[in-house]
Structures are given as structure tokens and as C-alpha cells.
Residue, then its C-alpha position, 0 to 999 in steps of 0.5 A: x881242347x879244340x884240336x887246333x880248330x880255333x872253336x869249341x862248343x860249350x857243354x850245356x843241355x839242350x834248350x840252353x840258348x848256347x846249346x850247339x853254338x860255336x865260341x873261340x877257344x880260350x886256349x888258342x887265344x891265350x897261345x896266340x897272345x903269348x906267341x905275339x908277345x914273344x914275337x914282339x920281344x924278338x923283333x925288338x932284339x933285332x932292331x937296330x939301336x943307335x941311341x946316339x943318333x939324333x937331330x942335334x948331332x946331325x951335321x947340316x951341310x946345305x943343299x939336298x942334305x938340309x932338305x932331307x933333314x927337314x923332311x925327316x924332322x917333319x916325318x918324326x913329328x907327323x909320320x905318314x906315307x913314305x919318306x925315301x932317302x936315297x943316294x951316295x954312301x956316307x951322306x947321313x941317311x942312316x943317321x936321319x933314319x935312326x934320329x927319326x926312330x929315336x924321336x918317335x920312341x921318345x913320343x911313345x910311338x911303336x917304331x921299328x928300325x932295321x937294316x934290310x939284311x937283318x930284317x930278312x934274317x929275322x924272318x928266316x929265324x921264324x921258320x925254326x922258332x915257329x913264329x914266322x907269321x907273328x913276325x911278318x904280321x908285326x912288321x906289316x903293322x908297326x906304327x912306323x917302320x924304318x928300313x935302312x940300306x934297302x937293296x944291299x940284302x942278297x937278292x933272291x926270289x924269297x928276299x924280293x917277295x918278303x920285302x914286297x909283302x911287307x912294303x906292299x901291305x903298308x902301301x895299301x894300308x897307308x902306313x908310315x914307312x921310312x927307307x934309306x937306300x943307295x939305289x934309285x928307287x926307280x931301279x928296284x924290282x918292278x912291282x916294288x918300284x911302282x909302289x915306292x915311286x907312287x908320288x901320292x904316297x912317297x916323298x923321294x929325296x936324293x942326297x948326292x953330297x960327298x961322303x962324310x966318312x972320307x972327309x978329312x977331320 
């Protein structure tokens, strides 16, 4: 009806209080609503699903691992600011991310859990399907976002910019974010590292234990 302008004039005679006034186009509003619902469904499909990972099945090992466990439990009950778990592979970072997200979902909180490469692939798919903007805005504004394996994605200008847009938005809006990474947060791209290492926003815990995957059963 509006030829994608987003606004229409109501067909009323001169003298009517609504004569000449613009109102939102209902067709556009319906289209946006349907597009948002569709992108939400696609976002859920791209989410990492690890329902077996929880705090009960997480094996305590003392030291920094237990500090990370306590921080993850606290974050799951009261998500705020940014929790970053970083360090060696196989130290339980992904398990803790999944446990947090599963606990949040139990509590009815909208939480998305993505590996960084999957998140970027999902955004790329939005160009072809025409819902890129909805997908990007959804990631920016999820109640809680968990990013696993940040830093293993193929480094391109596009990937760096998308990750910065998402993280920077959540930083500026003070929206909860949880990150696991093998990299020292200080070594990320300068703008990203500046946000991730802001002591007023992020709690960074280094897990330097031996990989659980390499231990003899």
C-alpha cells in the first residue's frame, strides 16, 4: 500500500481530524513482525544445543577452574555485564557456557549459544534469505548471548566488523554477554580488546589447567 515508505494517509474528507495525517502502514508492520518471527526461528536452529551440559555434570578441578565454575553459576542466576573464560583447550570453557545457557533457559530467559563461526555463517545466510537485518538485531538484543570459541573463526575484515558490531552494541547497552576463547582478550583486534578488557564491564578468568580431553581415563 505504501510502496515501502512505511507510512500512509487515511482516506478521509477534508475537515476530518485525521485528514492529511500520516499513520504507520499496517501491511509493513505485519511484514516486519513475520520477518522477525522467521529470523527468530532460524536463530534458534543455528544455536548450539548441548542439553547434557550442566553444572552437576561439570567436574571440579580446583584452582582457576573452580573460580570459573562459581562465576558461571552466579552469571546463570544473575546475568549482567560480560563474563569471559579464556585459556587452554579442553579446560571446560564450552561446558560452562552451555551450562549457563541451559540454566537460563530453564528460568525462561532468552539465551542464544553460538560458536563464533556458526554465528557468522548464520549472518551470511541472511543476505540470501533477505533477513540479515533481523538476524543482526536479534543477536544484538538477545537477553543473554553466549559466544563459544571466539577467535577460531576465519579472520576477515567482514567477520571482525560483524563481531565488533554485536559486542559493541551489547557493551554500550550493558547487555549480558558470555564468551569462551583460547586467546588472551588483550590480543583481539584493538577496538574489540578495548571493550572486552574494560574492567567495569568484563570479568576475565584464565583457565590454564591441563586439557581434560588428554587425560587418561
